[in-house]
LUMDRENTI-386957 format. One record per residue (C-alpha): x, y, z; residue in three letters. Coordinates in steps of 0.001 Angstrom, whole numbers, plus 500000, padded with zeros to 6 digits. Each point is the difference from the previous one (the first is absolute). Layout:
REM LUMDRENTI-386957
(lumti (X, Y, Z), ALA);
...
END
This chain:
REM LUMDRENTI-386957
(lumti (499929, 500001, 500099), UNK);
(lumti (501157, 503656, 499341), UNK);
(lumti (500856, 502347, 502795), UNK);
(lumti (496778, 501977, 499006), UNK);
(lumti (497937, 497085, 500197), UNK);
(lumti (501539, 498999, 503322), UNK);
(lumti (499542, 503342, 501460), UNK);
(lumti (496262, 500180, 498636), UNK);
(lumti (499020, 496414, 501832), UNK);
(lumti (501642, 501486, 503532), UNK);
(lumti (498032, 503152, 499637), UNK);
(lumti (497025, 497842, 499066), UNK);
(lumti (500442, 497659, 502950), UNK);
(lumti (500466, 502843, 502535), UNK);
(lumti (496650, 501412, 499315), UNK);
(lumti (497888, 496904, 500100), UNK);
(lumti (498526, 500634, 503655), UNK);
(lumti (499524, 503656, 499881), UNK);
(lumti (496268, 500504, 498733), UNK);
(lumti (496845, 498573, 498495), UNK);
(lumti (498294, 501207, 497051), UNK);
(lumti (496524, 501236, 499401), UNK);
(lumti (497702, 497638, 498681), UNK);
(lumti (497372, 501688, 497462), UNK);
(lumti (496409, 498867, 499917), UNK);
(lumti (500237, 500407, 496081), UNK);
(lumti (502600, 498228, 497615), UNK);
(lumti (503289, 501741, 500098), UNK);
(lumti (501356, 499439, 496281), UNK);
(lumti (503329, 500960, 498581), UNK);
(lumti (498206, 500098, 496427), UNK);
(lumti (499588, 501546, 497943), UNK);
(lumti (503334, 501481, 500263), UNK);
(lumti (503707, 498132, 500026), UNK);
(lumti (500670, 501553, 503528), UNK);
(lumti (499568, 498201, 503249), UNK);
(lumti (497955, 501700, 502875), UNK);
(lumti (501866, 499961, 503542), UNK);
(lumti (497070, 497929, 501613), UNK);
(lumti (499675, 496572, 499969), UNK);
(lumti (496619, 498308, 499207), UNK);
(lumti (499546, 498875, 503646), UNK);
(lumti (500231, 496812, 501856), UNK);
(lumti (498059, 497022, 498831), UNK);
(lumti (499179, 501904, 496659), UNK);
(lumti (500929, 498173, 496670), UNK);
(lumti (499727, 502471, 497006), UNK);
(lumti (500529, 499459, 496368), UNK);
(lumti (500921, 502622, 497389), UNK);
(lumti (499643, 499159, 496362), UNK);
(lumti (500279, 502507, 496842), UNK);
(lumti (499954, 498881, 496413), UNK);
(lumti (501619, 502464, 497643), UNK);
(lumti (500866, 500768, 496410), UNK);
(lumti (503165, 501623, 498711), UNK);
(lumti (501398, 501761, 497162), UNK);
(lumti (503499, 501145, 499747), UNK);
(lumti (501936, 501779, 496955), UNK);
(lumti (503646, 500643, 499679), UNK);
(lumti (501159, 502552, 497532), UNK);
(lumti (504019, 500152, 500152), UNK);
(lumti (501530, 496991, 498273), UNK);
(lumti (499558, 496866, 500427), UNK);
(lumti (496257, 501522, 499932), UNK);
(lumti (497015, 497422, 500680), UNK);
(lumti (496323, 499973, 500912), UNK);
(lumti (498910, 497787, 502651), UNK);
(lumti (496303, 498965, 500970), UNK);
(lumti (498909, 497513, 502853), UNK);
(lumti (498234, 499413, 503022), UNK);
(lumti (500723, 498993, 503554), UNK);
(lumti (498724, 499874, 503489), UNK);
(lumti (501111, 501519, 503382), UNK);
(lumti (498989, 497811, 503007), UNK);
(lumti (500653, 500177, 503649), UNK);
(lumti (499015, 498329, 503231), UNK);
(lumti (500374, 501250, 503577), UNK);
(lumti (499420, 498434, 503383), UNK);
(lumti (499951, 501443, 503390), UNK);
(lumti (501557, 497668, 502698), UNK);
(lumti (501483, 499924, 503558), UNK);
(lumti (499382, 504028, 500303), UNK);
(lumti (497962, 502657, 498752), UNK);
(lumti (503005, 501909, 498458), UNK);
(lumti (501274, 496745, 498093), UNK);
(lumti (499165, 498469, 496479), UNK);
(lumti (501572, 497557, 497936), UNK);
(lumti (499243, 500420, 496035), UNK);
(lumti (500808, 498739, 496737), UNK);
(lumti (500034, 502405, 496947), UNK);
(lumti (500799, 499879, 496431), UNK);
(lumti (499250, 500650, 496220), UNK);
(lumti (499813, 497548, 497320), UNK);
(lumti (500318, 501360, 496582), UNK);
(lumti (499513, 498730, 496368), UNK);
(lumti (500822, 501976, 496917), UNK);
(lumti (501312, 500094, 496126), UNK);
(lumti (502652, 502304, 499113), UNK);
(lumti (500255, 501113, 496313), UNK);
(lumti (503218, 501435, 498933), UNK);
(lumti (499913, 502477, 497026), UNK);
(lumti (502709, 498488, 497877), UNK);
(lumti (499932, 499619, 496155), UNK);
(lumti (498155, 496822, 500817), UNK);
(lumti (497798, 500307, 503240), UNK);
(lumti (501153, 497646, 502510), UNK);
(lumti (497671, 498766, 502714), UNK);
(lumti (501404, 499170, 503766), UNK);
(lumti (497674, 498062, 502278), UNK);
(lumti (500682, 500358, 503567), UNK);
(lumti (498199, 499199, 503243), UNK);
(lumti (501123, 499766, 503746), UNK);
(lumti (499756, 501624, 503275), UNK);
(lumti (501072, 503419, 500234), UNK);
(lumti (500291, 499245, 503694), UNK);
(lumti (498725, 497442, 502577), UNK);
(lumti (500680, 500904, 503629), UNK);
(lumti (499578, 498493, 503330), UNK);
(lumti (500077, 502329, 502810), UNK);
(lumti (498953, 501336, 503311), UNK);
(lumti (498803, 503803, 501108), UNK);
(lumti (500156, 501563, 503435), UNK);
(lumti (498597, 503300, 501267), UNK);
(lumti (502449, 501343, 502575), UNK);
(lumti (498356, 503410, 500713), UNK);
(lumti (496528, 501279, 500000), UNK);
(lumti (499659, 503679, 500951), UNK);
(lumti (496409, 499222, 501059), UNK);
(lumti (500223, 497114, 502001), UNK);
(lumti (498670, 500468, 503582), UNK);
(lumti (499194, 503569, 499209), UNK);
(lumti (496427, 501377, 500323), UNK);
(lumti (499188, 502620, 497628), UNK);
(lumti (498799, 503126, 502171), UNK);
(lumti (496801, 501773, 498670), UNK);
(lumti (500217, 503973, 500148), UNK);
(lumti (496507, 500754, 500939), UNK);
(lumti (500451, 503721, 499279), UNK);
(lumti (501168, 499592, 496504), UNK);
(lumti (498356, 498161, 497156), UNK);
(lumti (503018, 500835, 497705), UNK);
(lumti (502688, 498997, 502520), UNK);
(lumti (498537, 496256, 500210), UNK);
(lumti (499991, 500110, 496075), UNK);
(lumti (503017, 501787, 498944), UNK);
(lumti (503470, 498934, 499402), UNK);
(lumti (502154, 499057, 503174), UNK);
(lumti (503881, 500098, 500165), UNK);
(lumti (500028, 496612, 501481), UNK);
(lumti (498767, 498464, 496703), UNK);
(lumti (503449, 500416, 498747), UNK);
(lumti (501163, 497351, 502021), UNK);
(lumti (499687, 496768, 498072), UNK);
(lumti (499344, 496396, 500793), UNK);
(lumti (503044, 498154, 499378), UNK);
(lumti (500580, 496154, 498901), UNK);
(lumti (502683, 498001, 498666), UNK);
(lumti (499944, 497112, 497514), UNK);
(lumti (502266, 497197, 499045), UNK);
(lumti (499708, 497142, 497774), UNK);
(lumti (501799, 497435, 497484), UNK);
(lumti (499864, 500045, 496110), UNK);
(lumti (499789, 496932, 497709), UNK);
(lumti (501154, 500369, 496581), UNK);
(lumti (500093, 497044, 497216), UNK);
(lumti (503080, 499624, 497756), UNK);
(lumti (499929, 501942, 496839), UNK);
(lumti (497166, 502481, 501201), UNK);
(lumti (499554, 502426, 497392), UNK);
(lumti (499118, 502881, 502492), UNK);
(lumti (503235, 499801, 501936), UNK);
(lumti (503593, 500525, 499238), UNK);
(lumti (502124, 497006, 498695), UNK);
(lumti (501119, 497996, 502575), UNK);
(lumti (497466, 500562, 502522), UNK);
(lumti (497873, 497071, 501301), UNK);
(lumti (499446, 498164, 503366), UNK);
(lumti (499474, 501934, 503098), UNK);
(lumti (500836, 503688, 500756), UNK);
(lumti (498417, 502412, 502611), UNK);
(lumti (497759, 502946, 500608), UNK);
(lumti (500020, 502501, 502726), UNK);
(lumti (497424, 503170, 500344), UNK);
(lumti (499325, 503081, 502154), UNK);
(lumti (496232, 501091, 499654), UNK);
(lumti (498364, 502994, 501456), UNK);
(lumti (496379, 500948, 500191), UNK);
(lumti (498606, 503517, 500925), UNK);
(lumti (495900, 500018, 500309), UNK);
(lumti (498719, 503758, 499639), UNK);
(lumti (496689, 501210, 500824), UNK);
(lumti (497531, 499950, 496977), UNK);
(lumti (500801, 496538, 498822), UNK);
(lumti (503480, 500739, 498772), UNK);
(lumti (502891, 497507, 500289), UNK);
(lumti (503557, 500266, 499172), UNK);
(lumti (501928, 496970, 499629), UNK);
(lumti (503542, 499546, 499254), UNK);
(lumti (502450, 496865, 499385), UNK);
(lumti (503741, 499994, 499669), UNK);
(lumti (501124, 496404, 499150), UNK);
(lumti (503017, 498237, 498931), UNK);
(lumti (499411, 496985, 497880), UNK);
(lumti (502072, 496796, 498891), UNK);
(lumti (502771, 500647, 502603), UNK);
(lumti (502912, 497537, 499759), UNK);
(lumti (499232, 499705, 496073), UNK);
(lumti (501368, 501417, 496636), UNK);
(lumti (497161, 502318, 499800), UNK);
(lumti (499382, 502079, 503264), UNK);
(lumti (497024, 502343, 499396), UNK);
(lumti (499277, 503120, 501945), UNK);
(lumti (496229, 501037, 499816), UNK);
(lumti (498055, 502715, 501671), UNK);
(lumti (496208, 500275, 499901), UNK);
(lumti (497965, 502949, 501033), UNK);
(lumti (496150, 499644, 500180), UNK);
(lumti (497344, 502564, 500660), UNK);
(lumti (496385, 498693, 500447), UNK);
(lumti (496772, 501927, 500839), UNK);
(lumti (496719, 498497, 500814), UNK);
(lumti (497027, 502050, 499121), UNK);
(lumti (497702, 497848, 502410), UNK);
(lumti (500034, 496610, 501499), UNK);
(lumti (499445, 498040, 496428), UNK);
(lumti (502333, 502062, 497779), UNK);
(lumti (503873, 501029, 499668), UNK);
(lumti (502062, 501063, 497437), UNK);
(lumti (503974, 500250, 500069), UNK);
(lumti (503159, 501374, 498077), UNK);
(lumti (503313, 497992, 500396), UNK);
(lumti (503592, 500515, 498854), UNK);
(lumti (502440, 497114, 499875), UNK);
(lumti (503773, 500258, 499275), UNK);
(lumti (502164, 497176, 499108), UNK);
(lumti (503896, 500044, 499980), UNK);
(lumti (502446, 497230, 499040), UNK);
(lumti (502733, 499319, 497459), UNK);
(lumti (497646, 497801, 498329), UNK);
(lumti (496748, 501995, 499441), UNK);
(lumti (498908, 503683, 501395), UNK);
(lumti (496560, 501649, 499678), UNK);
(lumti (497775, 502497, 501422), UNK);
(lumti (496159, 498859, 499918), UNK);
(lumti (496910, 501815, 500693), UNK);
(lumti (496737, 498426, 500970), UNK);
(lumti (496551, 501296, 500625), UNK);
(lumti (496814, 498022, 500758), UNK);
(lumti (497309, 499422, 502340), UNK);
(lumti (498229, 497285, 502499), UNK);
(lumti (496519, 499350, 500715), UNK);
(lumti (499012, 498374, 503435), UNK);
(lumti (497423, 497269, 499077), UNK);
(lumti (499560, 499044, 503621), UNK);
(lumti (502217, 499832, 503353), UNK);
(lumti (501979, 496913, 498482), UNK);
(lumti (500067, 500660, 496282), UNK);
(lumti (501702, 502875, 498139), UNK);
(lumti (499946, 500363, 495995), UNK);
(lumti (502689, 502441, 498289), UNK);
(lumti (501354, 501231, 496669), UNK);
(lumti (502996, 501888, 499071), UNK);
(lumti (502299, 501332, 497107), UNK);
(lumti (503837, 499873, 499967), UNK);
(lumti (502281, 502173, 497801), UNK);
(lumti (503098, 501584, 499662), UNK);
(lumti (501683, 502872, 497742), UNK);
(lumti (502857, 498354, 498400), UNK);
(lumti (500775, 497534, 496897), UNK);
(lumti (502384, 497660, 501144), UNK);
(lumti (497223, 498437, 500048), UNK);
(lumti (496936, 502166, 500735), UNK);
(lumti (497283, 498005, 501906), UNK);
(lumti (496459, 500313, 500184), UNK);
(lumti (497835, 497398, 502004), UNK);
(lumti (496359, 499451, 501385), UNK);
(lumti (499352, 497946, 502858), UNK);
(lumti (496660, 498874, 501793), UNK);
(lumti (500105, 498408, 503270), UNK);
(lumti (498103, 498508, 503063), UNK);
(lumti (500926, 499638, 503751), UNK);
(lumti (498295, 497653, 502319), UNK);
(lumti (500482, 499136, 503563), UNK);
(lumti (499070, 496923, 502316), UNK);
(lumti (499570, 501522, 503223), UNK);
(lumti (500636, 498057, 503235), UNK);
(lumti (501185, 502970, 502163), UNK);
(lumti (499168, 499896, 503420), UNK);
(lumti (500030, 503225, 502313), UNK);
(lumti (502475, 499827, 502816), UNK);
(lumti (497962, 501942, 502337), UNK);
(lumti (496973, 497545, 499464), UNK);
(lumti (502205, 497178, 500646), UNK);
(lumti (500927, 501496, 503119), UNK);
(lumti (496881, 500940, 501167), UNK);
(lumti (498794, 496205, 499304), UNK);
(lumti (502681, 498871, 502216), UNK);
(lumti (499370, 502556, 502616), UNK);
(lumti (496339, 498899, 500027), UNK);
(lumti (500872, 496494, 500557), UNK);
(lumti (502269, 500907, 502822), UNK);
(lumti (497187, 501892, 501553), UNK);
(lumti (497563, 497125, 499795), UNK);
(lumti (502475, 497827, 501637), UNK);
(lumti (500560, 502403, 502733), UNK);
(lumti (496288, 500370, 500342), UNK);
(lumti (499576, 496427, 500105), UNK);
(lumti (502830, 499648, 502771), UNK);
(lumti (498466, 502573, 502085), UNK);
(lumti (496582, 498306, 499975), UNK);
(lumti (501579, 496616, 501028), UNK);
(lumti (501927, 501615, 502554), UNK);
(lumti (496558, 501854, 501257), UNK);
(lumti (498323, 496869, 500112), UNK);
(lumti (502663, 498275, 501871), UNK);
(lumti (500052, 502662, 502719), UNK);
(lumti (496363, 499929, 500297), UNK);
(lumti (500141, 495902, 500508), UNK);
(lumti (502873, 500587, 502597), UNK);
(lumti (498054, 502928, 501894), UNK);
(lumti (496849, 497757, 500184), UNK);
(lumti (501986, 496750, 501258), UNK);
(lumti (501613, 502599, 502849), UNK);
(lumti (496335, 500912, 500806), UNK);
END
């Protein structure tokens, strides 16, 4: 393992007992953007995210080509042990046909995983944990306006293992087998339904292709059902570099089901990219409120104490009767 990955693991382990995440009553999906939110799905929650897409690429400089194809983004998340922890598997599979613009056009079909990752995410800091929002009874605007503390983000870390097959056309030559991923995630929840998420990620650590990614995502919910988003993603490595833009929206069908769509594009010609995706997120919610569990256990204890006190009371009455 590289020193960077070792340091990240130490950082990850040191904070795994600090806090618990906030479970949400409605699904908390990472779609339709490419970024990860800071919060986990919640303990005993299994969540699936699926997004078929069509893609269109065009390269102008030599060797020029056009590529059309389709694929699917997929992810599964499961929260266990603690509210703040989840394990996940994420990936993108793509199939397309490249047509090179030679004197005699040449077609090249390619298909493989752009990435396939098994990992974990942990929320290490939640600025709103154990803090009750105080209501200003004298000012309506003070309650609904901007607060400086909203600039303090929730912070999470994630780590994972990538797997690349031999001769994968979507990675550099010689990249195969296992490599590593590490990411720092922040999330600000502002008043009025605005959420700002940042991801800073090192990908394929220890391989011949180490990628640096940053993703900035801004979402806005107009009401409990509809949300729109805008996102920028930067990718930098010796193999590939790009700046992608995404726009789209999502619809909350019910508390466990979300539908979404988005456009992806860039502003260069090496190659130019245009894509459209449609997605769905669904969760199986077996979450149990920790307070309810405690209340149940305390209720059992109370009933046991009451039962013991009744037995002791009857015993004393019998003893007093015998003495009389």
